[in-house]
C-alpha positions as CSV (number, residue, x, y, z in Angstrom):
1,M,-9.1,-27.9,0.5
2,A,-11.0,-24.7,1.4
3,Q,-12.0,-21.5,-0.8
4,I,-11.2,-18.4,0.2
5,T,-13.1,-15.0,-1.9
6,I,-11.5,-11.8,-1.8
7,D,-12.2,-8.3,-3.3
8,I,-9.4,-6.5,-5.5
9,P,-9.5,-3.9,-8.3
10,D,-10.2,-5.4,-11.4
11,D,-7.0,-4.1,-13.3
12,L,-4.9,-5.2,-10.1
13,A,-6.6,-9.0,-10.3
14,Q,-5.8,-8.8,-14.3
15,Q,-1.9,-8.0,-13.8
16,L,-2.0,-10.5,-11.2
17,A,-3.5,-13.1,-13.1
18,P,-0.4,-14.6,-14.1
19,F,0.5,-15.8,-10.3
20,Q,-2.9,-17.0,-9.7
21,N,-1.8,-20.5,-9.4
22,Q,0.7,-19.9,-7.1
23,F,-1.4,-17.9,-4.6
24,S,-2.3,-20.8,-2.3
25,S,1.3,-21.8,-2.3
26,L,2.5,-17.9,-1.4
27,F,-0.3,-17.4,1.3
28,T,0.3,-21.3,2.5
29,Q,4.6,-20.4,3.4
30,L,4.1,-16.5,3.9
31,I,1.1,-15.3,5.1
32,A,-0.4,-17.6,7.3
33,P,3.2,-17.8,9.5
34,T,2.6,-13.8,9.9
35,L,-0.7,-13.3,10.2
36,L,-1.7,-16.5,12.6
37,G,1.7,-16.7,14.5
38,Q,2.7,-20.3,13.5
39,P,6.4,-21.0,13.7
40,T,8.3,-20.9,10.1
41,Q,9.3,-24.2,8.7
42,N,12.4,-26.0,10.4
43,P,15.9,-24.2,9.2
44,S,16.7,-28.2,8.6
45,T,14.2,-28.5,5.7
46,P,15.3,-27.4,2.1
47,D,13.0,-24.7,2.5
48,H,14.8,-22.9,5.2
49,N,15.3,-19.7,2.4
50,L,11.7,-19.0,3.1
51,I,12.9,-17.6,6.1
52,S,14.6,-15.0,4.5
53,T,12.3,-14.5,1.9
54,S,9.4,-14.2,4.4
55,G,11.2,-11.4,6.2
56,T,11.3,-9.2,2.3
57,Y,7.5,-10.5,2.0
58,Q,7.2,-8.8,5.4
59,E,8.8,-5.4,4.8
60,I,6.4,-5.7,1.7
61,L,3.4,-6.6,3.6
62,D,4.2,-3.6,6.3
63,F,4.7,-1.2,3.7
64,L,1.2,-2.0,1.8
65,I,-0.5,-1.6,5.2
66,S,0.6,1.6,6.6
67,R,-1.4,3.1,3.2
68,P,1.2,4.6,1.3
69,T,0.7,7.5,-0.8
70,S,1.4,6.9,-5.0
71,E,4.8,9.0,-3.9
72,Q,5.8,6.5,-1.5
73,I,5.1,3.7,-3.4
74,I,6.9,4.9,-6.4
75,H,10.1,5.4,-4.2
76,F,9.8,2.2,-1.9
77,K,12.9,0.2,-1.6
78,V,12.9,-2.6,0.0
79,S,16.1,-3.4,3.2
80,N,19.6,-3.5,2.2
81,A,19.1,-6.9,3.7
82,S,17.2,-7.9,1.0
83,Q,18.6,-6.3,-1.4
84,N,22.0,-7.9,-0.4
85,R,20.3,-11.4,-0.4
86,L,18.9,-11.1,-3.7
87,Q,22.5,-9.7,-5.6
88,T,23.9,-13.2,-3.7
89,L,21.3,-15.2,-5.2
90,L,21.6,-13.7,-8.7
91,Q,25.7,-13.8,-8.0
92,E,25.4,-17.6,-7.4
93,N,22.9,-18.2,-10.4
94,R,25.4,-16.6,-13.0
95,E,27.7,-19.3,-11.6
96,A,25.4,-22.2,-12.0
97,S,25.4,-22.9,-8.1
98,L,21.9,-22.5,-6.9
99,T,20.4,-25.1,-4.6
100,A,16.6,-26.2,-5.6
101,A,15.5,-24.1,-2.4
102,E,17.4,-21.0,-3.4
103,I,16.3,-21.7,-6.9
104,A,12.4,-21.3,-5.0
105,E,13.7,-18.4,-3.3
106,L,15.4,-16.4,-6.4
107,D,11.6,-17.4,-8.1
108,L,9.8,-15.8,-5.2
109,Y,11.9,-12.4,-4.9
110,E,10.9,-12.0,-9.3
111,Q,7.5,-12.2,-8.4
112,L,7.9,-9.9,-5.4
113,D,9.9,-7.6,-7.9
114,T,6.9,-8.0,-10.3
115,L,4.3,-7.5,-7.8
116,I,6.2,-4.2,-6.7
117,A,6.7,-3.1,-10.2
118,F,3.1,-3.5,-11.2
119,L,2.2,-1.3,-8.0
120,K,4.6,1.3,-8.9
121,I,3.5,1.6,-12.7
122,R,0.4,2.0,-11.4
123,A,1.2,5.0,-8.3
124,Y,3.2,6.3,-11.3
125,T,-0.2,6.2,-13.8
126,T,-2.3,8.1,-11.0
127,L,-0.2,10.7,-10.0
128,N,-0.3,11.5,-13.9
129,T,-3.4,11.3,-14.4
130,A,-4.7,12.7,-11.1
131,P,-6.3,17.0,-11.6
132,K,-3.9,19.2,-11.5
133,N,-4.6,22.5,-9.4
C-alpha cells in the first residue's frame, strides 16, 4: 500500500491522533471520489449511505477550502439536509433500528462533528488570545 505524508500543525496532529486508524478508509470513501472524479459506490452496496455522508463531508471540505476566518469557523453549521439526516439517524439509533451501514454513517457523522468541534475550539482560542488593539 502506498503512503502519503502531509504536513499539518502539531496541535492538529495531536487532536486527530485518535482517528489515525480511520484515515485510509475515510480517504478512500470520501476524498478520493471528490478529488479524482471517481464515481461513488453503487447504491445497491451496503455502503450507499456514505453518499449522503459524502455530501456532508463535501460541505465541510468546501467550507475549509474557502479559508474561513476564526469567526466563520465558530459559526459554521452544516446544511439543513445534513442536520435532518443526522436527526433521523439519531432517532433510529434510539429505536435500535439502524442497519450496519447506518451505524457506520452515524459513526462518520460523529467523527465529522468531533473534527468541527476541535476546529471551533481552536478558532475560539485564537480569537480570545489575539492581541487586542
